[in-house]
Steps between C-alpha positions, in 0.01 A plus 500: 500500500340785304811714556718212380288458188511874425878517526555190288260628237710815468801295384568432136423164340871407445578566867200295617616215279846531651352480850320179411820345370685615815234328714508184291149556368409401144336760280268394221576641156279798428406559866404860574600716797185421700557123476865534605411724797241248624752217462760689704245583774361144522843333524668750733610347830373668820855610587533675167159663533622694803806636315477848349407492136787746437721192475322414179631816335855404601497171312687624193752223447381145537710204387325502160483877455856594606617588150511855367323812627244648267609853406254690284422847382165379359207670678250261649724192509546330834857535638514162669753218475497348152733286287572789263589868505355743248534866410304709254709656225444879494573502127268233357285425814570127468528303825844341504600200713843555655520138612825470702667808356580778745372851431586771754378802304180699540199289402328811363776549238550137396552427129459139388793348303302504174451878517863549594614288205287719271659819636855368529629612159330799330705432185341154471136563579293201614135513382207410724506135386877486472581313824528143365598343833555634853591300810671518837819298535641301790787254519666244270322585176180570313338342193218644292354491147394788278312474171589774248312422178544859371876516552577545131242779474665677792841469339367642171349794690829569677370388841725316744472243779698560822572305814515725802529460876460743790507514879145492639598669829613819327348808339773526237448362150846348489585184309636237745626151415570226756864447595519234229245409234468255209204540262402229253209462258409161354833360617715771338694753706381856438739683730691473826560759771832430672570592863655845546878511520640566844531873564296587189139603460311312232294696248155337480293572190188332353553235233351526151366155400325602176729303269555213742139379530289305253144556387259299711572339835830563684592302813725708725733358762670737744772381739635711782615433857285768664251758372279563804324837473546530123224515240536380143333659200496392134364798307429615147620852433470766234825695449472876547761746366624786724339752261157344550550487876583874500169574324307345792652725770255758635569874458454746785345829383730806521291670768497199732867426434596860576303493827678181599844651441411816696377286790828313492695824514292628792549176689875518444514852645292404806708188565837645401667372815392144428625530143219384272639253247646637179358852532813699573401811303246639257710397202321257273727303270368429151756225435403134516713311758473185284580631152706797623330728247204736499177326605244440225203371700556577870376245752539403864339255745183591686683451833820680397588809706738680266465775238709337232337287229648226284425425138216250475632329186854476638367356829293232325781409260745463791263246661445299184644149465576216736850606613377714789162328559493518881673840510243672281289803576722698737474879479836634373471800733383360836533122435141427609309220326300662217317250280324614180160530668652742755645736238361844419596734218546852642298742286650808667859400423383413148390861454833627633684284247290636216561861602877476552783476248668169420820603681318585825582240762357657819224737610436676827159456659348781703263456801204618290562238232666720241837400355788628292815351345809488719719809456837607637517543876522881482167526325302260716165640621467603863276209589762250386785640706615300797 
């Protein structure tokens, strides 16, 4: 009996309560672990007393508890069967309830929908208190109310209100609408998303509702056939011009940038047979692949593995606007995803640009980090031959 008591005492309170329900025993509200253990021991039938207590640990899905498995990255929380599933957001540290939405990604890199809505569009920055409403969607439709008493003040300040949606089970910050969607506010239709035409891919972009809402309370009514796995966000945003976005990009010091390029060259020589991406020679182009002119402020992504830079201003301008919302932030050289926070201005290439003439379009890099403008083939230095 002492062994039985010890093993039962090691179980968590929710599991002990589940055992009582499975045995048909009532549990008084506010009962502690010791009371529940004594109740289980006193009511156990002799046949059950002889059974190994290991069976207790296997009771994970009773008729009442067979709902959703508790998945958590929160240290110290009990990973037993519960009626909800939560993950901790690595961005804001808030514990988010996934409810019935599937999430197959790494729990240690989970971003809650609110944080993803804030980061979705760098040209329309959402402040800390800018998420007006956020919810998980299901089937048939969704109704909610939002009070915006300062709407006119936001309009006067140039701020905007957007309706956005995204796929929870994804790391991408893509805008996604249901197959069909009708959005109304106070009985008036705001917009409608029609089903995609057969054989065509629909271009989904967020909807600006700034001029469609009224100051005070707004009752929203959304109708859609299916939106399982989608999250809705109504956000207030502050527009940001490409020029201002460029000013926020970090600059890599010339010494560190030069060391990075030299390491890239060494790696390309050691792995020549495998063909390291985009490093075919020591020629460094000074032309922007976006603007097709000499680079002004050279930049590349932190994960890019190529020598060539692109113009920061040209890159940001090319990603501005709603037309290519979900196709934004692709490196024009290697096509990798490079969002603004992943950009770096190359200080070493900046120095090269300052020290070369306006008509110079290429330089040759040497293994020791020195460089010189491209000349005719007959006058190439020995180290550049071959």
